[in-house]
VEXFI-557466 format. One record per atom (N, C-alpha, C): residue in three letters; atom name; x, y, z. Coordinates in pm, 1 decimal. Layout:
N
Ala  CA  X  Y  Z
...
% end
This chain:
202
Met  N  85.0  -119.5  0.0
Met  CA  0.0  0.0  0.0
Met  C  88.6  124.5  0.0
Ser  N  55.1  222.2  -81.5
Ser  CA  138.0  341.8  -93.7
Ser  C  108.7  440.8  18.2
Val  N  202.9  532.3  37.0
Val  CA  182.5  641.2  132.9
Val  C  58.6  720.9  96.2
Gln  N  41.0  745.4  -33.1
Gln  CA  -73.7  824.2  -79.1
Gln  C  -205.9  756.3  -43.9
Thr  N  -210.1  624.0  -56.6
Thr  CA  -332.0  550.8  -23.2
Thr  C  -365.2  565.7  124.9
Leu  N  -264.7  552.3  210.8
Leu  CA  -286.2  569.1  354.8
Leu  C  -335.4  709.6  386.6
Gln  N  -277.3  808.3  321.3
Gln  CA  -318.2  946.4  345.8
Gln  C  -460.6  972.0  297.1
Gln  N  -496.7  911.1  185.9
Gln  CA  -633.5  926.8  134.5
Gln  C  -735.9  865.5  230.7
Ile  N  -699.8  752.3  289.2
Ile  CA  -789.9  689.6  386.5
Ile  C  -802.2  777.2  511.0
Ala  N  -689.5  835.7  553.7
Ala  CA  -693.8  925.7  669.3
Ala  C  -785.9  1044.4  641.5
Glu  N  -782.7  1095.8  520.0
Glu  CA  -870.1  1207.0  482.5
Glu  C  -1015.9  1163.5  473.8
Lys  N  -1037.5  1038.9  437.0
Lys  CA  -1174.6  986.6  423.8
Lys  C  -1242.4  969.7  559.0
Arg  N  -1162.1  945.2  663.6
Arg  CA  -1218.5  928.3  797.0
Arg  C  -1277.1  1061.2  845.1
Arg  N  -1406.8  1063.2  864.7
Arg  CA  -1476.9  1183.2  909.9
Arg  C  -1578.6  1144.8  1016.2
Thr  N  -1628.3  1246.0  1086.9
Thr  CA  -1736.0  1224.9  1182.7
Thr  C  -1868.0  1221.0  1105.9
Ile  N  -1931.1  1104.3  1102.2
Ile  CA  -2057.3  1085.9  1030.3
Ile  C  -2168.4  1070.1  1133.1
Tyr  N  -2260.7  1164.9  1134.9
Tyr  CA  -2367.9  1162.1  1234.6
Tyr  C  -2495.8  1095.2  1184.7
Val  N  -2521.2  1102.2  1053.6
Val  CA  -2647.8  1048.5  1001.3
Val  C  -2621.5  906.9  951.8
Leu  N  -2652.9  811.3  1038.4
Leu  CA  -2623.1  670.7  1013.9
Leu  C  -2750.9  588.1  1003.6
Asn  N  -2737.7  469.9  943.1
Asn  CA  -2849.1  375.2  940.6
Asn  C  -2797.3  236.6  977.4
Lys  N  -2885.2  139.4  973.6
Lys  CA  -2850.6  4.0  1016.9
Lys  C  -2801.5  -85.5  902.1
Glu  N  -2789.1  -29.4  782.3
Glu  CA  -2750.2  -108.1  665.0
Glu  C  -2598.6  -103.1  646.6
Leu  N  -2528.3  -192.9  709.5
Leu  CA  -2382.7  -196.2  698.0
Leu  C  -2338.7  -246.6  560.9
Pro  N  -2236.0  -185.8  501.4
Pro  CA  -2183.8  -234.9  373.0
Pro  C  -2094.4  -357.3  387.8
Val  N  -2062.8  -394.8  511.5
Val  CA  -1982.5  -514.4  539.3
Val  C  -2054.0  -595.5  646.6
Ser  N  -2009.1  -717.1  667.8
Ser  CA  -2075.3  -804.0  766.4
Ser  C  -2036.3  -765.1  909.1
Gln  N  -2118.5  -812.3  1004.3
Gln  CA  -2084.8  -792.3  1145.0
Gln  C  -1953.4  -860.6  1179.3
Ala  N  -1928.1  -973.7  1118.2
Ala  CA  -1801.4  -1044.1  1142.7
Ala  C  -1682.9  -959.6  1099.1
Glu  N  -1696.8  -887.8  987.1
Glu  CA  -1587.9  -801.0  940.8
Glu  C  -1566.5  -683.7  1035.7
Ile  N  -1675.2  -628.6  1089.3
Ile  CA  -1662.1  -521.4  1188.7
Ile  C  -1586.2  -572.9  1310.0
Ser  N  -1624.4  -689.4  1359.2
Ser  CA  -1557.2  -747.7  1475.4
Ser  C  -1409.1  -771.0  1447.5
Gln  N  -1377.8  -815.2  1325.8
Gln  CA  -1237.7  -839.9  1289.8
Gln  C  -1157.9  -709.9  1285.8
Ile  N  -1219.3  -603.3  1239.9
Ile  CA  -1152.8  -472.1  1236.8
Ile  C  -1116.4  -428.5  1379.0
Val  N  -1211.5  -444.5  1470.6
Val  CA  -1186.7  -406.0  1610.0
Val  C  -1080.5  -496.3  1671.9
Glu  N  -1093.4  -626.0  1648.1
Glu  CA  -997.3  -722.6  1702.1
Glu  C  -855.6  -691.9  1653.8
His  N  -841.2  -661.8  1526.2
His  CA  -710.0  -634.4  1468.5
His  C  -648.1  -511.3  1534.2
Ala  N  -728.2  -406.0  1552.5
Ala  CA  -676.0  -283.3  1614.2
Ala  C  -635.7  -305.9  1758.7
Val  N  -716.6  -380.1  1833.4
Val  CA  -683.3  -410.1  1972.3
Val  C  -553.0  -489.5  1980.1
Leu  N  -534.4  -579.6  1885.5
Leu  CA  -415.3  -663.9  1885.4
Leu  C  -289.6  -588.5  1843.5
His  N  -299.5  -498.6  1745.0
His  CA  -180.5  -443.1  1681.0
His  C  -150.9  -296.7  1713.6
Thr  N  -237.9  -226.7  1783.6
Thr  CA  -208.8  -87.8  1819.3
Thr  C  -101.6  -83.9  1927.4
Pro  N  -0.8  1.8  1912.4
Pro  CA  105.8  6.1  2013.5
Pro  C  58.7  66.1  2145.1
Ser  N  131.5  31.8  2252.5
Ser  CA  103.5  86.0  2385.5
Ser  C  234.0  99.3  2461.7
Ser  N  238.7  193.3  2554.3
Ser  CA  361.7  215.2  2630.1
Ser  C  396.9  91.4  2712.1
Phe  N  525.0  55.8  2712.1
Phe  CA  574.7  -61.2  2783.3
Phe  C  502.7  -188.5  2739.0
Asn  N  445.4  -185.3  2618.2
Asn  CA  365.2  -296.7  2567.2
Asn  C  259.1  -339.9  2668.2
Ser  N  197.3  -240.4  2731.0
Ser  CA  102.7  -267.7  2840.6
Ser  C  -26.3  -334.2  2794.1
Gln  N  -70.2  -302.8  2670.5
Gln  CA  -191.9  -363.7  2613.1
Gln  C  -311.2  -350.2  2707.8
Ser  N  -331.2  -230.2  2760.6
Ser  CA  -436.3  -207.9  2861.1
Ser  C  -571.5  -169.7  2802.4
Thr  N  -577.4  -143.7  2671.1
Thr  CA  -704.9  -106.1  2609.3
Thr  C  -796.2  -227.1  2596.1
Arg  N  -924.8  -206.9  2625.7
Arg  CA  -1026.9  -310.3  2613.5
Arg  C  -1140.1  -256.4  2525.1
Ala  N  -1203.1  -342.7  2448.4
Ala  CA  -1311.7  -300.2  2359.7
Ala  C  -1426.5  -400.4  2365.0
Val  N  -1547.7  -348.2  2360.6
Val  CA  -1670.1  -428.9  2356.9
Val  C  -1752.6  -380.5  2238.6
Val  N  -1791.8  -472.0  2149.5
Val  CA  -1871.0  -436.5  2031.4
Val  C  -2016.5  -476.1  2055.3
Leu  N  -2105.9  -383.2  2029.7
Leu  CA  -2249.8  -406.3  2046.6
Leu  C  -2319.2  -393.1  1912.0
Phe  N  -2395.8  -493.7  1874.3
Phe  CA  -2475.1  -490.4  1751.8
Phe  C  -2623.9  -493.9  1785.0
Gly  N  -2705.2  -448.3  1690.9
Gly  CA  -2850.9  -466.5  1698.4
Gly  C  -2913.8  -416.8  1826.7
Leu  N  -2991.3  -503.2  1890.9
Leu  CA  -3063.6  -464.6  2011.1
Leu  C  -2970.0  -429.5  2125.9
Glu  N  -2852.6  -492.4  2130.3
Glu  CA  -2755.9  -458.4  2235.6
Glu  C  -2706.2  -315.0  2216.9
His  N  -2681.6  -277.0  2092.8
His  CA  -2643.4  -138.6  2060.8
His  C  -2755.4  -42.2  2099.9
Glu  N  -2877.6  -73.8  2065.7
Glu  CA  -2989.6  14.5  2098.8
Glu  C  -3005.6  28.0  2249.6
Lys  N  -2977.4  -79.9  2321.1
Lys  CA  -2985.3  -78.3  2466.8
Lys  C  -2890.2  25.5  2526.2
Leu  N  -2771.5  38.0  2465.0
Leu  CA  -2674.3  136.3  2513.7
Leu  C  -2732.9  276.3  2511.8
Trp  N  -2799.3  312.3  2403.8
Trp  CA  -2849.6  448.6  2391.3
Trp  C  -2978.2  468.5  2469.0
Asp  N  -3050.7  360.6  2498.1
Asp  CA  -3162.1  369.6  2593.2
Asp  C  -3109.0  397.1  2733.8
Ile  N  -2997.6  333.8  2768.4
Ile  CA  -2933.3  358.6  2897.3
Ile  C  -2889.9  504.1  2906.5
Ala  N  -2826.4  553.6  2799.9
Ala  CA  -2782.0  693.0  2799.2
Ala  C  -2899.8  788.0  2818.5
Ala  N  -3010.7  760.2  2750.7
Ala  CA  -3128.9  845.3  2764.4
Ala  C  -3182.2  842.4  2907.4
Ala  N  -3190.8  724.1  2965.8
Ala  CA  -3242.9  711.5  3102.3
Ala  C  -3153.6  783.0  3202.6
Glu  N  -3022.7  770.6  3187.1
Glu  CA  -2930.1  835.5  3281.2
Glu  C  -2929.2  986.6  3263.1
Leu  N  -2936.9  1032.9  3139.6
Leu  CA  -2935.9  1177.1  3115.8
Leu  C  -3065.5  1244.0  3159.9
Arg  N  -3175.7  1169.6  3155.8
Arg  CA  -3302.9  1225.3  3205.4
Arg  C  -3294.3  1261.0  3353.8
Lys  N  -3203.6  1196.4  3423.7
Lys  CA  -3187.1  1224.4  3567.2
Lys  C  -3119.8  1359.2  3592.1
Ile  N  -3048.1  1411.3  3491.5
Ile  CA  -2971.7  1533.6  3513.3
Ile  C  -3007.5  1647.8  3417.8
Val  N  -3078.6  1617.0  3309.2
Val  CA  -3119.3  1720.7  3214.5
Val  C  -3266.4  1753.9  3238.5
Pro  N  -3300.8  1883.0  3259.9
Pro  CA  -3441.1  1919.5  3281.9
Pro  C  -3531.0  1872.7  3167.6
Glu  N  -3649.8  1827.3  3202.1
Glu  CA  -3741.4  1771.2  3102.9
Glu  C  -3771.6  1869.9  2990.6
Asp  N  -3786.4  1998.0  3023.6
Asp  CA  -3820.8  2097.1  2921.4
Asp  C  -3703.8  2128.8  2828.0
Lys  N  -3584.9  2077.0  2860.6
Lys  CA  -3468.0  2098.5  2775.2
Lys  C  -3414.5  1967.0  2719.3
Phe  N  -3491.0  1859.2  2735.8
Phe  CA  -3438.9  1727.2  2700.4
Phe  C  -3452.2  1693.9  2552.2
Glu  N  -3540.2  1760.1  2479.0
Glu  CA  -3566.7  1721.8  2339.7
Glu  C  -3441.2  1720.3  2252.4
Pro  N  -3354.1  1824.6  2256.7
Pro  CA  -3232.5  1817.1  2174.1
Pro  C  -3144.1  1698.2  2209.9
Thr  N  -3135.6  1667.2  2339.6
Thr  CA  -3057.8  1551.3  2383.7
Thr  C  -3119.2  1422.5  2330.5
Ala  N  -3251.7  1411.7  2339.6
Ala  CA  -3321.1  1292.3  2290.4
Ala  C  -3299.6  1273.8  2140.8
Asn  N  -3304.7  1382.8  2066.3
Asn  CA  -3284.8  1374.5  1921.1
Asn  C  -3144.2  1324.2  1888.2
Lys  N  -3047.3  1373.5  1962.9
Lys  CA  -2909.1  1331.2  1941.7
Lys  C  -2892.8  1182.7  1972.7
Leu  N  -2948.1  1139.0  2085.0
Leu  CA  -2936.1  999.0  2124.8
Leu  C  -3008.9  907.2  2027.0
Asn  N  -3122.1  951.6  1976.1
Asn  CA  -3195.7  872.0  1877.4
Asn  C  -3116.4  857.6  1747.3
Ala  N  -3038.7  960.1  1714.4
Ala  CA  -2953.8  951.3  1594.6
Ala  C  -2845.7  844.9  1614.1
Phe  N  -2791.4  837.3  1734.7
Phe  CA  -2692.9  732.3  1762.0
Phe  C  -2759.8  595.1  1757.7
Lys  N  -2876.5  585.6  1816.1
Lys  CA  -2950.4  459.1  1820.5
Lys  C  -2984.9  410.5  1680.4
Ala  N  -2998.7  501.8  1585.1
Ala  CA  -3033.4  466.4  1447.1
Ala  C  -2919.6  394.2  1375.9
Gly  N  -2798.9  400.0  1432.9
Gly  CA  -2685.2  330.7  1373.2
Gly  C  -2695.6  180.8  1388.7
Ala  N  -2597.0  110.1  1336.1
Ala  CA  -2598.3  -36.9  1337.4
Ala  C  -2531.1  -95.9  1460.2
Gly  N  -2443.9  -17.7  1524.9
Gly  CA  -2372.7  -73.5  1639.2
Gly  C  -2290.8  31.5  1710.6
Ser  N  -2231.5  -10.6  1820.9
Ser  CA  -2144.0  76.6  1899.3
Ser  C  -2024.0  -2.9  1947.8
Ile  N  -1913.0  66.2  1962.4
Ile  CA  -1793.6  7.1  2022.5
Ile  C  -1763.8  82.7  2151.1
Leu  N  -1753.0  10.4  2261.3
Leu  CA  -1718.4  70.2  2389.6
Leu  C  -1568.9  53.2  2412.2
Phe  N  -1502.0  161.6  2446.3
Phe  CA  -1358.1  158.6  2471.4
Phe  C  -1331.9  176.8  2620.6
Phe  N  -1250.7  87.7  2675.9
Phe  CA  -1217.8  89.7  2817.8
Phe  C  -1066.8  88.4  2836.1
Glu  N  -1022.6  127.4  2956.9
Glu  CA  -884.6  106.8  2999.6
Glu  C  -885.2  19.6  3124.1
Asp  N  -801.4  -81.6  3124.1
Asp  CA  -791.6  -173.5  3237.6
Asp  C  -699.1  -111.7  3342.2
Gln  N  -759.4  -60.4  3450.1
Gln  CA  -682.2  9.2  3552.1
Gln  C  -592.0  -84.9  3631.6
Ala  N  -622.5  -212.0  3632.8
Ala  CA  -534.9  -307.6  3700.8
Ala  C  -399.2  -313.7  3631.0
Val  N  -400.6  -306.8  3498.7
Val  CA  -275.3  -305.1  3422.4
Val  C  -198.2  -176.9  3451.4
Val  N  -269.6  -64.6  3451.8
Val  CA  -205.8  65.0  3476.9
Val  C  -143.8  67.8  3616.5
Arg  N  -219.0  24.1  3715.5
Arg  CA  -166.3  23.5  3852.7
Arg  C  -46.0  -70.4  3865.9
Gly  N  -49.9  -182.8  3796.7
Gly  CA  61.9  -275.9  3800.3
Gly  C  190.1  -212.1  3747.9
Leu  N  178.3  -135.4  3639.4
Leu  CA  294.3  -66.5  3584.5
Leu  C  342.2  44.0  3677.9
Gln  N  247.9  113.9  3742.1
Gln  CA  286.3  218.1  3837.7
Gln  C  366.9  159.6  3953.2
Glu  N  327.7  41.8  3998.6
Glu  CA  399.6  -23.1  4107.1
Glu  C  535.8  -74.8  4060.8
Gln  N  541.6  -123.2  3937.8
Gln  CA  665.3  -180.4  3885.9
Gln  C  768.1  -74.1  3848.8
Phe  N  718.0  42.0  3800.9
Phe  CA  806.4  150.4  3757.3
Phe  C  762.6  281.0  3823.5
Pro  N  785.5  297.1  3953.0
Pro  CA  733.8  413.0  4027.5
Pro  C  783.3  547.6  3974.8
Ala  N  899.8  551.2  3911.6
Ala  CA  950.4  677.9  3859.1
Ala  C  859.7  736.2  3750.6
Tyr  N  784.9  648.7  3683.1
Tyr  CA  694.6  692.4  3575.5
Tyr  C  546.7  685.9  3615.9
Ala  N  519.4  667.1  3743.6
Ala  CA  383.0  637.3  3789.3
Ala  C  280.4  738.9  3740.6
Ala  N  314.5  866.2  3746.7
Ala  CA  218.2  969.8  3708.0
Ala  C  184.0  965.3  3560.2
Asn  N  274.0  909.9  3480.2
Asn  CA  253.7  910.2  3334.7
Asn  C  174.6  791.6  3282.0
Phe  N  170.0  682.1  3357.3
Phe  CA  104.9  562.6  3301.4
Phe  C  -42.9  582.5  3266.5
Pro  N  -122.0  654.7  3347.7
Pro  CA  -261.1  678.3  3304.3
Pro  C  -268.7  759.5  3175.1
Ile  N  -177.7  855.3  3159.7
Ile  CA  -174.6  936.9  3037.6
Ile  C  -136.2  851.6  2917.8
Trp  N  -32.7  770.2  2935.2
Trp  CA  11.6  685.0  2825.4
Trp  C  -94.9  581.5  2788.5
Ala  N  -168.5  533.7  2887.9
Ala  CA  -276.5  438.8  2860.3
Ala  C  -383.2  503.8  2772.6
Asp  N  -417.5  629.7  2803.7
Asp  CA  -516.8  699.4  2722.4
Asp  C  -464.3  726.3  2581.7
His  N  -333.8  747.7  2568.0
His  CA  -275.5  761.8  2434.2
His  C  -301.1  634.3  2352.5
Ala  N  -273.6  519.5  2413.4
Ala  CA  -293.4  392.1  2343.4
Ala  C  -440.2  370.9  2309.2
Asn  N  -528.1  408.6  2401.5
Asn  CA  -671.8  395.0  2377.1
Asn  C  -712.9  480.6  2257.5
Ala  N  -662.9  604.1  2254.8
Ala  CA  -696.6  694.3  2144.7
Ala  C  -643.1  641.8  2011.6
Met  N  -522.3  584.0  2012.9
Met  CA  -467.9  526.7  1889.5
Met  C  -553.0  409.7  1841.9
Thr  N  -603.1  330.1  1935.7
Thr  CA  -690.6  218.7  1899.1
Thr  C  -819.6  270.6  1837.0
Gln  N  -876.3  374.8  1897.2
Gln  CA  -996.5  435.8  1842.1
Gln  C  -972.1  484.7  1699.6
Tyr  N  -859.0  551.6  1679.4
Tyr  CA  -828.2  605.0  1547.1
Tyr  C  -805.6  492.9  1445.5
Ala  N  -734.9  388.7  1487.3
Ala  CA  -710.1  276.4  1396.1
Ala  C  -841.7  214.2  1350.6
Ile  N  -933.9  195.3  1444.5
Ile  CA  -1064.5  137.3  1410.6
Ile  C  -1144.2  232.2  1322.1
Trp  N  -1149.5  358.3  1360.3
Trp  CA  -1228.4  457.9  1287.6
Trp  C  -1179.7  470.3  1143.3
Thr  N  -1048.3  473.1  1125.7
Thr  CA  -992.5  486.5  991.4
Thr  C  -1018.2  361.5  907.3
Thr  N  -1006.6  245.1  969.2
Thr  CA  -1033.0  121.1  895.6
Thr  C  -1180.6  109.8  859.5
Leu  N  -1268.6  152.0  949.2
Leu  CA  -1411.5  154.8  916.4
Leu  C  -1436.8  245.9  796.9
Ala  N  -1370.8  361.1  795.4
Ala  CA  -1387.9  453.0  682.3
Ala  C  -1342.7  388.0  552.1
Ala  N  -1231.5  313.0  557.8
Ala  CA  -1183.2  243.6  437.8
Ala  C  -1284.4  141.6  388.6
Ala  N  -1365.8  87.7  481.9
Ala  CA  -1469.3  -10.7  446.9
Ala  C  -1603.6  55.3  416.9
Asp  N  -1603.5  189.3  405.1
Asp  CA  -1725.6  266.9  376.8
Asp  C  -1829.1  256.2  488.1
Val  N  -1782.1  238.0  610.0
Val  CA  -1869.1  238.1  727.8
Val  C  -1854.4  373.5  796.0
Gly  N  -1966.2  441.0  821.0
Gly  CA  -1962.3  569.5  889.5
Gly  C  -1950.0  551.2  1039.2
Ala  N  -1892.3  650.2  1107.0
Ala  CA  -1877.4  640.7  1251.5
Ala  C  -1864.2  779.5  1313.1
Asn  N  -1899.4  788.5  1440.8
Asn  CA  -1872.9  908.5  1519.0
Asn  C  -1835.3  866.9  1660.7
Leu  N  -1759.0  950.0  1728.2
Leu  CA  -1706.6  916.3  1860.4
Leu  C  -1774.7  1000.7  1966.5
Gln  N  -1823.6  935.0  2072.1
Gln  CA  -1896.8  1002.0  2179.2
Gln  C  -1831.5  975.1  2313.9
His  N  -1866.1  1061.1  2412.2
His  CA  -1808.9  1049.6  2546.3
His  C  -1918.2  1076.0  2650.0
Tyr  N  -2000.4  974.3  2673.3
Tyr  CA  -2105.7  985.8  2774.2
Tyr  C  -2062.5  927.1  2908.4
Asn  N  -1937.0  890.7  2918.4
Asn  CA  -1878.7  851.3  3045.0
Asn  C  -1847.4  980.3  3123.8
Pro  N  -1861.0  983.0  3253.8
Pro  CA  -1896.2  872.0  3343.2
Pro  C  -2045.6  855.9  3370.6
Val  N  -2129.7  934.1  3299.9
Val  CA  -2274.4  932.5  3329.7
Val  C  -2333.5  792.8  3315.5
Ile  N  -2287.8  718.5  3214.1
Ile  CA  -2347.4  587.4  3186.2
Ile  C  -2266.5  470.6  3241.3
Asp  N  -2154.4  499.1  3307.0
Asp  CA  -2060.1  392.9  3343.2
Asp  C  -2121.4  280.1  3424.8
Ala  N  -2193.0  315.8  3529.7
Ala  CA  -2243.9  213.3  3621.9
Ala  C  -2342.9  120.7  3552.4
Glu  N  -2434.4  177.6  3474.0
Glu  CA  -2534.2  95.0  3405.4
Glu  C  -2471.7  10.7  3295.2
Val  N  -2373.1  66.5  3227.2
Val  CA  -2301.7  -10.5  3124.7
Val  C  -2232.3  -129.9  3189.2
Ala  N  -2164.5  -105.7  3299.8
Ala  CA  -2092.5  -213.3  3368.4
Ala  C  -2187.8  -322.9  3412.9
Lys  N  -2303.1  -282.9  3466.1
Lys  CA  -2400.9  -379.9  3514.1
Lys  C  -2464.4  -457.3  3398.7
Thr  N  -2495.4  -388.3  3290.1
Thr  CA  -2567.1  -450.1  3178.1
Thr  C  -2482.0  -552.6  3104.7
Trp  N  -2354.2  -520.9  3085.9
Trp  CA  -2268.7  -611.0  3006.7
Trp  C  -2160.6  -678.6  3091.5
Asp  N  -2180.2  -679.7  3221.0
Asp  CA  -2090.4  -752.7  3311.8
Asp  C  -1944.8  -711.8  3290.8
Ile  N  -1922.5  -580.0  3290.4
Ile  CA  -1788.7  -525.1  3268.9
Ile  C  -1707.1  -536.4  3398.6
Pro  N  -1584.8  -585.3  3392.1
Pro  CA  -1501.7  -594.5  3513.3
Pro  C  -1487.1  -458.8  3582.5
Ala  N  -1480.3  -459.9  3714.0
Ala  CA  -1475.4  -336.6  3792.6
Ala  C  -1351.9  -253.1  3762.2
Asn  N  -1243.9  -316.5  3717.5
Asn  CA  -1120.4  -243.3  3690.6
Asn  C  -1114.4  -184.4  3549.6
Trp  N  -1219.0  -204.2  3468.7
Trp  CA  -1224.2  -143.5  3336.5
Trp  C  -1292.7  -7.4  3348.0
Thr  N  -1227.4  98.9  3302.0
Thr  CA  -1284.2  232.9  3303.2
Thr  C  -1326.5  271.8  3162.4
Leu  N  -1452.7  312.9  3147.0
Leu  CA  -1505.4  351.1  3016.3
Leu  C  -1443.3  482.9  2971.6
Arg  N  -1395.7  486.0  2848.2
Arg  CA  -1331.8  605.5  2793.9
Arg  C  -1408.7  670.5  2678.9
Ala  N  -1475.4  591.1  2594.6
Ala  CA  -1544.0  648.7  2478.7
Ala  C  -1639.5  546.6  2420.0
Gln  N  -1730.6  598.1  2336.2
Gln  CA  -1826.5  513.5  2266.4
Gln  C  -1825.2  553.7  2119.4
Met  N  -1799.9  458.0  2030.6
Met  CA  -1799.8  485.0  1887.0
Met  C  -1924.0  422.2  1823.7
Val  N  -2006.2  507.0  1764.7
Val  CA  -2126.2  460.8  1694.1
Val  C  -2089.6  438.5  1547.6
Phe  N  -2138.7  330.2  1488.2
Phe  CA  -2108.0  304.6  1347.4
Phe  C  -2232.9  256.3  1275.0
Gly  N  -2230.0  266.4  1142.0
Gly  CA  -2343.2  220.6  1062.0
Gly  C  -2326.4  258.6  916.9
Gly  N  -2431.9  231.1  839.5
Gly  CA  -2434.5  277.3  701.8
Gly  C  -2445.8  428.6  699.2
Ile  N  -2398.9  489.4  591.5
Ile  CA  -2394.1  636.0  581.5
Ile  C  -2519.4  687.0  510.9
Asp  N  -2602.3  761.4  585.1
Asp  CA  -2722.4  821.1  526.5
Asp  C  -2696.3  960.4  471.5
Ala  N  -2599.5  1029.5  528.3
Ala  CA  -2561.2  1162.7  480.5
Ala  C  -2412.8  1182.4  509.8
Pro  N  -2340.2  1242.3  415.8
Pro  CA  -2195.3  1259.3  436.7
Pro  C  -2166.4  1365.1  541.8
Ala  N  -2042.2  1370.0  585.9
Ala  CA  -1999.3  1474.3  678.6
Ala  C  -2001.0  1608.8  607.6
Gly  N  -2013.1  1714.4  686.1
Gly  CA  -2008.8  1848.4  630.0
Gly  C  -1867.4  1887.3  590.7
Glu  N  -1854.9  2006.3  534.4
Glu  CA  -1723.5  2053.9  492.7
Glu  C  -1634.2  2072.0  614.6
Lys  N  -1510.2  2031.0  601.8
Lys  CA  -1416.3  2040.0  713.5
Lys  C  -1333.3  2167.2  700.3
Thr  N  -1318.2  2238.3  811.0
Thr  CA  -1235.0  2357.4  812.1
Thr  C  -1103.6  2327.2  884.1
Phe  N  -1000.8  2400.5  849.9
Phe  CA  -867.6  2377.1  906.0
Phe  C  -810.7  2506.9  961.0
Asn  N  -756.3  2500.5  1082.0
Asn  CA  -681.4  2613.9  1134.7
Asn  C  -549.3  2624.9  1059.7
Pro  N  -491.8  2745.1  1053.8
Pro  CA  -367.5  2763.2  976.9
Pro  C  -257.0  2667.5  1022.1
Leu  N  -195.7  2599.6  926.2
Leu  CA  -90.7  2503.6  958.3
Leu  C  30.1  2569.5  1023.0
Glu  N  58.5  2695.0  987.7
Glu  CA  176.3  2760.7  1043.9
Glu  C  163.0  2781.3  1194.7
Glu  N  40.9  2771.3  1245.7
Glu  CA  20.1  2781.4  1390.0
Glu  C  27.7  2644.7  1458.3
Arg  N  36.9  2536.8  1379.2
Arg  CA  23.7  2401.9  1433.6
Arg  C  139.7  2309.9  1398.5
Phe  N  231.2  2354.7  1312.8
Phe  CA  331.5  2263.6  1257.8
Phe  C  462.5  2337.7  1235.1
Lys  N  573.1  2281.6  1284.1
Lys  CA  704.8  2342.8  1265.1
Lys  C  806.0  2235.7  1227.2
Val  N  906.5  2274.8  1152.0
Val  CA  1015.2  2184.2  1113.4
Val  C  1147.0  2255.6  1141.9
Tyr  N  1241.7  2184.6  1203.3
Tyr  CA  1374.0  2239.9  1227.9
Tyr  C  1480.3  2142.2  1176.4
Gly  N  1586.5  2195.2  1122.7
Gly  CA  1702.1  2114.0  1087.3
Gly  C  1696.2  2043.3  954.2
Ala  N  1589.3  2064.9  876.6
Ala  CA  1580.3  1998.4  745.4
Ala  C  1678.5  2062.9  647.2
Asn  N  1729.9  1984.2  554.5
Asn  CA  1822.7  2037.8  453.7
Asn  C  1744.8  2113.7  346.2
% end
């Protein structure tokens, strides 16, 4: 695969909000994409602390019903409609991927390498984010739309109870995926000269 092909796929990866349940690939292929990223994404000290749970169909819809129920506890009823509309858009997708960090692994590294203890939670989140990006980009290459959400910690307890999540797994993000009903909007870019520098090049 050429550098240009990889860059084109990176450009193709966008936040797609208008999703449907008609996946262009099989559920098995989605699971394989997630499995591959979990297996091959790098992590500090080869800690491999990222965990992922894939939800399809009714299990996926259950996640967004949980989010709605938990948010109703904190969002006033007269202001809930925009939240409900957003959650229903996620529910309209074909599935969700839950991303976790195994805190037992992180604590083990902190104990083993105390000089770096403060950094291990940060490095763990770096690995989690790389896993999210690897999955998101591969989904885009397969013409599967996706968007990334962060309803943690509001939904954490119910998610853990519903899917029997180990107590040491901390929820970090939720990726909704599905068929693409509408493309992403135009993307804007901040000036590169404010974001990118090179020194020492010939």
